[in-house]
C-alpha positions in Angstrom: -29.8 11.5 -24.8 -30.1 13.0 -21.3 -31.4 16.6 -21.3 -29.5 18.9 -19.0 -31.8 21.5 -17.3 -30.4 24.4 -15.3 -32.6 27.5 -14.8 -31.1 28.8 -11.7 -30.7 32.5 -11.0 -27.0 32.7 -12.1 -27.1 30.0 -14.9 -27.0 32.4 -17.8 -24.1 34.5 -16.4 -22.3 31.4 -15.3 -22.6 29.8 -18.7 -21.0 32.8 -20.4 -18.2 33.0 -17.9 -17.4 29.3 -18.3 -17.4 29.4 -22.0 -14.8 32.3 -22.0 -12.7 30.5 -19.3 -12.8 27.3 -21.3 -11.7 29.1 -24.5 -8.6 30.6 -23.0 -7.5 27.4 -21.1 -4.2 25.8 -22.3 -4.8 22.6 -24.3 -3.0 20.6 -21.6 -5.6 21.6 -19.1 -8.1 18.7 -19.7 -11.5 18.1 -18.5 -10.2 15.4 -16.1 -7.6 18.0 -14.8 -10.6 20.3 -14.0 -12.4 17.5 -12.2 -9.4 16.9 -10.1 -9.0 20.6 -9.4 -12.5 20.6 -8.1 -11.7 17.7 -5.8 -8.5 19.5 -4.7 -10.6 22.5 -3.8 -12.9 20.4 -1.6 -9.8 19.0 0.2 -8.5 22.5 0.7 -11.8 23.6 2.1 -11.9 20.8 4.6 -8.4 21.4 5.8 -8.9 25.2 6.0 -12.1 24.8 8.1 -10.5 22.2 10.3 -7.4 24.3 10.9 -9.5 27.5 11.6 -9.8 26.2 15.1 -6.2 27.2 15.6 -6.4 30.5 13.6 -9.3 32.3 12.0 -7.2 33.1 9.0 -7.5 29.6 7.8 -11.1 30.3 6.9 -9.9 32.2 3.9 -8.1 29.0 2.9 -11.5 27.2 3.1 -13.2 30.0 1.1 -10.5 29.6 -1.6 -11.2 25.9 -1.6 -14.9 26.5 -2.2 -14.0 28.8 -5.2 -11.6 26.2 -6.6 -14.1 23.5 -6.2 -16.6 25.5 -8.1 -14.1 26.3 -10.8 -13.1 22.7 -11.4 -16.6 21.2 -11.0 -18.3 23.6 -13.3 -15.6 23.8 -15.9 -14.9 20.2 -16.6 -18.1 19.6 -18.8 -17.6 22.9 -20.6 -14.0 22.1 -21.5 -15.1 18.6 -22.8 -17.9 20.1 -24.8 -16.2 22.9 -26.5 -13.3 20.6 -27.5 -15.6 17.9 -28.8 -14.3 15.4 -26.2 -17.5 14.5 -24.6 -17.6 11.0 -23.0 -21.2 10.9 -21.7 -21.1 7.8 -19.5 -17.5 8.3 -18.2 -18.1 12.0 -17.6 -21.4 11.5 -15.9 -20.0 8.8 -13.6 -16.8 10.6 -12.7 -18.6 14.0 -12.2 -21.1 12.6 -9.7 -18.6 10.3 -8.0 -16.3 13.3 -7.3 -19.3 15.5 -6.4 -20.3 13.1 -3.7 -16.8 12.9 -2.3 -16.5 16.7 -2.6 -19.7 17.4 -0.9 -18.8 15.2 2.2 -15.5 17.0 2.4 -17.0 20.5 2.3 -19.7 19.9 4.9 -17.6 17.7 7.2 -15.0 20.4 7.1 -17.5 23.1 7.9 -18.8 20.9 10.9 -15.2 20.6 12.2 -14.7 24.4 12.2 -15.7 26.6 15.0 -18.4 28.3 12.9 -21.0 25.5 12.9 -21.7 22.3 14.8 -20.8 18.9 13.1 -24.4 17.5 13.8 -26.0 20.4 11.8 -23.5 20.2 9.0 -24.1 16.5 8.7 -27.9 17.1 8.7 -27.4 19.5 5.8 -25.2 17.0 4.0 -27.9 14.2 4.4 -30.5 16.5 3.0 -28.3 17.5 0.1 -27.4 13.7 -0.7 -31.2 12.9 -0.6 -31.9 15.4 -3.2 -29.0 14.2 -5.2 -30.3 10.6 -5.1 -33.7 12.0 -6.4 -31.9 13.9 -9.2 -30.2 10.7 -10.4 -33.5 8.7 -10.2 -35.2 11.3 -12.3 -32.3 11.2 -14.8 -32.7 7.4 -15.2 -36.6 7.5 -15.3 -37.2 10.8 -17.3 -33.9 11.3 -19.1 -33.7 14.8 -17.7 -30.8 15.9 -15.5 -32.0 18.9 -13.5 -29.4 20.9 -11.7 -31.7 23.6 -10.2 -34.7 23.5 -7.8 -36.5 26.6 -6.8 -34.3 28.7 -9.0 -31.3 27.7 -6.9 -28.5 25.3 -8.1 -24.9 24.4 -7.4 -23.5 27.9 -8.3 -25.8 29.6 -5.9 -24.8 27.0 -3.3 -21.1 27.8 -3.8 -21.8 31.6 -3.6 -23.6 30.9 -0.3 -20.7 29.0 1.1 -18.3 31.7 0.1 -20.5 34.4 1.8 -20.9 32.0 4.7 -17.1 31.7 5.0 -16.2 35.3 4.6 -18.8 36.3 7.1 -17.4 33.8 9.6 -13.9 35.3 9.1 -14.9 38.9 9.7 -17.3 38.3 12.6 -15.7 35.3 14.2 -17.5 32.1 15.4 -21.2 32.7 16.0 -22.3 29.0 15.9 -26.1 29.7 16.7 -26.4 32.0 13.7 -24.6 29.7 11.3 -26.3 26.6 12.5 -29.6 28.3 11.8 -28.5 29.1 8.3 -27.4 25.6 7.7 -30.7 24.1 9.2 -32.7 26.4 7.0 -30.8 25.0 4.0 -31.4 21.5 5.1 -35.1 22.2 5.5 -35.3 23.6 1.9 -33.4 20.6 0.5 -35.6 18.2 2.3 -38.9 19.9 1.3 -37.7 20.0 -2.3 -37.0 16.3 -2.1 -40.3 15.4 -0.7 -42.4 17.5 -3.0 -40.6 16.7 -6.2 -40.5 12.9 -5.2 -44.1 12.9 -4.5 -45.0 14.6 -7.7 -43.0 12.4 -9.8 -44.4 9.3 -8.1 -48.0 10.4 -8.9 -47.0 11.2 -12.5 -45.5 7.7 -13.0 -48.6 6.1 -11.2 -50.9 7.9 -13.6 -48.8 6.7 -16.6 -48.8 3.2 -15.4 -52.1 2.5 -13.6 
């Protein structure tokens, strides 16, 4: 049995909100439908950012896409749990497969916008995927699926992307500032990956001398 760990800043409030949302969803709205809604949000975000080269208003479309992605990605597991429809292997696989595709869409879209450079957005994406790989390795080795690091997790990341987008809409493109913010995020993710990976390697070495 895999233990799910999320001790991020917004974890408690998010859990309460998700439980309430899942309880009022129509029965025909399945966990799979929520997952697909999350993917649709990532596609919407990518398209909105790409189109913002022609009109700044499309940034709001991208922000709406980020919100929809959070809604679908966070709610699918809650819906399955509350309805007693858990499918551990299927759910785990589909969730992470769609997460990977969605994250690529989110950051490539951001890099195609006038807000940030594609190179820095891709650098942040690489750092994020490196941490994701470490998370999956830890899940296999330790049976613990950790969602948060440094009290930050997916929800905080979505909030950051929403704030990022809204700021870009109101201030207009300031690539230097936004590239600096993305680069800071990339450094944080890379440092977490190195520190946690090194710690876990030492732990395993001590257990298996």
